[in-house]
N, C-alpha and C positions, 0 to 999 in steps of 0.2 A: 535576621535579614537586615543588611545595610540599606540605608536610604540613598546611597550613591547612584547617580545616573551615569551612563557612558559618556565619555568626553565629547562624542559627536551625537547629538540628539536634537530632534525637532518634533513637536506635536503637529499632526496633520489634521485637516478637517475630516471628521468621521464620515465614512461612506457605508451604507448598509450592504452594498454589493462591492466587495473588494476587487472585483474584476476591473474596475475603473483604474485602480493603481497598478494592477498587473499590466494592463495595456500600455501604461506609460513607460515600462521598462522591459517589455518582453522582446524587444529587438536586440537586447544585449545578449552575450553568450550565456548559454545554459540557464535560461530563466526557469524559475520554479514557483509554483503557486499551490500551497497547502490550504485547501478551501473547504470551509464548512457548508458551503452552498446554501446559506440562509436556512439551515435546518432548525435553528432555534433550540437545539439540544445541548445539554451540559457538555457532552463530548465534542460538540462543534462550536465551542466558545470563541476560539481564536482562528484567524486566517493569517498565514505567513507568506510573504513574498520576498524573493531575492533573485539576484542575477549576477553574472560576471564573477564567479568564484576565483579566489587567488590561488587555489590548488584544485586540480581535477584528478580524480582517480577512475581509471577504466580497466576492468579486469576481463581478460580473454583467457579462458583455460587456466594455465598455471602461471600466467604473467600479468602484472598490473602496470599500466603506463601511468606515471605521475607527471602531470604537466603543471608548471608554475606560470603565473601571469607574466613573469619577466622573460618567458621564452625557454627556460630550462626544461628539459624532458629527461626523466629517468625511467628505467625498467626495473621492476622488482619481482622476484619470485617468492617473496614473503607472503604468508597467509594474509589475504586481503583484510580480514577483520583486525589482525594484529598490526598490520601496516597503518590502517586508519587510526587505531588506538594510539600508535606511536606518534603520528602526525598531530593528533589533537592534544596530546599530553602537555606540551609546552605552552599551549594556548588557553589552558584552563584558568578560569577566574571564578570568584565567589558570585553567588546569585545576587541580583540587585532587585529593585522594585519593579522590574519588567519581566514578563513571562519568558521572553526569548530575545537575545541580542546578537545572535549569530552562532555559527557552528557548521556542522556537516549536514547536508541534505542531499537526497537523491534516492535511487532505487537499489535494492539488493535482490537480484533475480533468484527465482527458485533454484536454478541450476548452480548457483553459488554453493549449494549444499554438497556438490561433488568435491569441494575442497575440504569438507568436514567428514564425509563418509565415502567409502569405496563403492560407488554406484556404477554398475556396468554401463557402458556406452552403447545403447541399442537404438534409441529413438533418434530420428532425423533432426539435425540442427539446421533449421531452414532460415532463421532470422538474421544471423550474422551481426548481432549487436552485443555489446558487452554484457557479461553476467552481472557486473556491478558498475554503476555509474554514479559517483558521489562527488559533489563539490564541497569545498570548505569556503563558506561565505562570510565576508567581513561586515556587510551591512544588510539590514533587513527592514522591511515594512511590516508591522504587525497591527492587525485590527482586533480589538476586544469587543465582541458583540454584546456582552453583558454590561460592561461599563460604557459602551458606546464611545470609545476613544480609539485613536489611531496614532502611530508614531513611526518615525524613521530613526534608526539608531545604529551605532557602530562603536566598537572599542578600538578601532584603528590598528588592528594587527598587521594588515597589509600596508606596506610603506606608501603606496600611492592613493590610498583611500581618502586621506585628508586633502591631498592635492586636487582630487576629482570631486570633492564633496559639493562644491558650489554648482558644478554642472549637473550632478545628480539631483540636487534640490530643484534646479530649474526644470528638469525633465518631469519630475514628479508633480510639481506645483502648477505647471503650465499645460498639462495634457488636457485636451478638451473632450468631454463626454461625447460618445458617438462618432469619434474620428477614426475608429478602427473598423475598416471595411473588409475583413477577412472573408474569403469564400472557400468552399470545399465541396467536392462532388464525388459521388460513387460512379464508377465508369464500367463496372462489370457485374457479373452474377455472383451472388453469395454462394460459397462452397463450404462444406464441412469435411473434416478429415475422418469422420466416422459416419457411415450410413447405418441404418437401423440394424441391418444384419451383422455388421462388424461390431457394433455396440453390444448386440446380443451375445456374440462369441466372447467378448471381453468380460461382460457381466457374468456369464456362466463360468468362466475361468476363475474369476474372483470368488464366486460362490464355492467352487471346488477347493480353492486354497483355504477358505474359511472352514469347510468341513474337515479338511486334512489337519487343521490346527496351525497353519502357517501364520494366520492373522485373524483379527477380529473385525476389522473395518478397513476398507480401501476407498480413497476418494478417486473416482474415475471422471476425467474431464474430456470434453469435446471442444475442438477448435474450429472456429469459423473464420473465413478469409474472403475479402473482396478487394478488387482493384479500385483505387481512388486517387484523386489528385487535388492539390490546392493547399490551403493553410489549415492544419488540423486544429488550430485554436477555435475556428468557427465550429467545427464538429464538437469540440469540448463544451462550448457554450450551450449547445443544444442538449448534450448528454446531461449536464448538471441541471437542466430544466426537467428532463424526463425522469431522472433518477437521483434527485437530490439526496445526499447522504453525508454524514458527519465527517467522513474521511476521504472526501474527494481530493484530487490532485491533478495538476497539469505540469509536466516537466518536459522540456525540449533540450536535447543534446545535439551533438554533431551527427549522430547516426539515427536517432529516432525521436518521436514524440510519444509520451505516455499520457493517456487520458483515463483517469481512474475515478470511478464513482462508488468507492468501497464503503460498505456500512460497518466494517469490522476492524476493531483495534487489535493489533498484535501485542504490543508492549508499551506501557507508559512508565517512566521513571520520574518521580518528583522527590528530590532529596534522596533518601534511601528507600522510600516506599515505592513498590512496583505494583502494577496492575495489568492483567491480561483479560480479554473478554471474548473467548471463543464462541463462534456461532455454529450450532448444529441443530437442524430442525427448521423446515421451511414449508410455508403454505403460500399460494398466490393471494393477492388482495383482489377484492371486488369493489372498486370504488363507485360503481354504479348502483350497488345494492348494499346498503349499510347492514341490514340484517344478515345477509349472506357473508359479508366481510367479517362480522362479529362471529358468525358460526365457524368460519374457517380458523379464526384465531383461537376459539375455544377448543376446536378439534385438535389443533397443534398443542395447546397447553395440556390436553389430556392424553396425548399419544405416548403410550408406553415405549414404543419403538424409538421415537425421537428422543425421549428422555434417556434411554439406554445409550443411543449414539452419542449424545452430548456428554454423558457421564464417562464414556470411554476416553473422550478427548480431554475432559477435565483431569482425569487420572494421569494421562500422558503429560499434560502441561505441568501438573504438580511435580511430576518426576523431573521434567526439564528444569523447572525453577529451583528444585532442590539442589542442583549443581552449584548455584551461585547465591542462594538465599541463606539467611541465618536459620539454623535448625529450629523447628517448631514455630516459625513465623508464618508459614503458608496456610492460608485459610480460603474458604469459598463462602463469602458472606451473602452472595446472591446467586443461588443456583437456578437454572432453568427459567429465567425471566422472559416474558414476552416483550419483544420490541418490534414495533411496526414501522416499516419504511415505505418509500414511495410506491413500490410495486409488490412487495412481499412482506409476510410476517416471519419473524425468526425467533428461535429459542436461543437466549444468550446467557451464559454463566459468567460471573465475575470472580476472578481468583486474585488474591493479593498476597504480598510477602514483603520481607525486608531484605534488601541487598546487603551482602557482607561488606565489611569495610574495605577489603582488598579487591573488590569487584567494581565494575563500572558499567555504564549502559552498553558499551560495545561487547564486553564479555558476556553480558546478559543476552544480547541479541544472538551472539554466536552459540550460546548454550541452548537456545530455543529455536534455532533456525534449521529448516523452514518451519513455519507454524504447524502444529499438530492437527489443527482443524482441517487442513487442506492436504494432508498426507494420509492419515489413518493410523491404525495401531496394530502391532508395535511399529514405530515410525520407520526404522531402517527397512524392515521387510516390506512395509507398504510402499516405500519409495522404490524398492527393487521391482515390485509388481507393476507400479505405475510406469516405470521405464520399459518394462517388457510389453505392456499392453497399449500404451498411448503411442500413436504413430510419430508424433513430433515432440521435441523438448518443449517445456513450458515457457522458458525464457523469463520475462518479467512477471508473467501470471503466477499467482500463488507465492510470490516473494513478498517484498515489503517496500513501501515508500516511507521514509522516516526523516525526522530531524533529530540531531544529537547536539545539544547546546554546549557552548564553551563552559557553561555553569554545571554541566553534568546531568541536566534533565533531558528527557527524551520522550517522544511520542511517535507511534508508527502504526501503519495500517497493514492489512493483508491485501495484496493486489488482486482481489476478485472484482467482478463487474468492471473490468479494466480493458482498455483497447490500446493497441500498439500500432503506430503508423511509421513505416519505414519502407524505402524503395517502392513507393507508390502502391503499397499494400496496407490495408487496414485489417488487423486481426483482433479477435477476442475469443474468450473461452467461457465455458460454464460447466460445472460438474456437481457431483454429490457423493456422499458417503454411502457405500454399499456394505450391508451387514447381512447376517445369516437369514433374516426374514424379509429382506428387501424384495420388492416386486418390480420387474423390469419396466412395465408400463408406467408405474408411478415414478420410478427413478428417471426415466427418459423425459417424462413430463416436467419433472422438477428442473431439469436442465433448460427446457424451453421457457419455463416460468422465470428462471434467473436471467436468461438472456433476453427477455422481452424488451427491456429498455434499449438494448443495442439493436435489436431487430427494428424497433420503431425508428431509431436514428438512421439506420441504413435506408429504410423506406423513405424517410424525409429527404435524404440527400441524393436519392436516385433520380 
């Protein structure tokens, strides 16, 4: 690794809560905040902030709009993953002494999977936001919570970054704490797209498909929606309090704001080493009774059913990784580990591998998209069943929010425990994997347990 720093670089005073720096730049176009939410976990070491990308990509169906900061707009029918890969290639540079110095950041919606597999169009598309919204960002603010350092950096790929550098420094350095007075309010009743009867019908249909041998596991999700108005940044600040998680994110585009409190890593690339950490297996936490909380954790660790569900997804992901990894390099060093988050306990497995020399983070993401933990197994058949049984398309939910650095490193979440605000509607989802021995009451309760932080947020904002 070289000791070279980017040509545009400034150390900033360390802030334990990086929201302070995000509020200094969030008025700029397409602001994004990849947020560890003060979880103090290894997976939540860094916070990344950026805004005003010099290239923006928005995919609707079979077309991607590419907007440049100079006003040029192009339409492309190219595979959006390949298009992003092509745009990043001339910007590639060697890693330096900093974990991230710019690159692509944004969301890849679950329905982007339609560009990869022939999924029938049955579910209603009610959101009218892009399946993919990704910016290529030339400057970033990064906080390292282990080293307690913070910096602003850029390699100056965009021609006007150097010209605007002094203005950016002024905004970041002169923002006063507490000056952001965002407000947000819920204005209607919470509605679900499944009542218990319809959920029962879908549950029974999946059980029948499993008996027939069509699939082994299907992730069935329920969508909630409520009318709201105001600044969604205020709602996000509450969400990160109620459900602090290592892969939180806030991202605002021209069409929507994404408020994510995800606990789950999809894919990480560091050099050629890759890691994925699928979650399968859930129990609620009881923070008012430590003995009961520990009992729930022990119950999850000993659950044969949850171990079997997790193993199905581990096998699926090993197969996905095998498309782009060096043969023989894939291993599962940490199967079925207990990880406890703000409101739930989860079983998490860690899978690692080595990326082939002719592959890169974008081809890896494409090979594994969408993540197997939120589809089921086998993946394609599970996605077909999801399309048949869920009333609405998932949109951003169960996709991924990611950064892909100019240096070829990447990290990404799975967009669960995630809310989407657009057209004065706030939506969120929760789901779970259904297998042969699933119990409907337990599965439905798991949905409610996972959605609990969002329910609490809605109540607070009402």
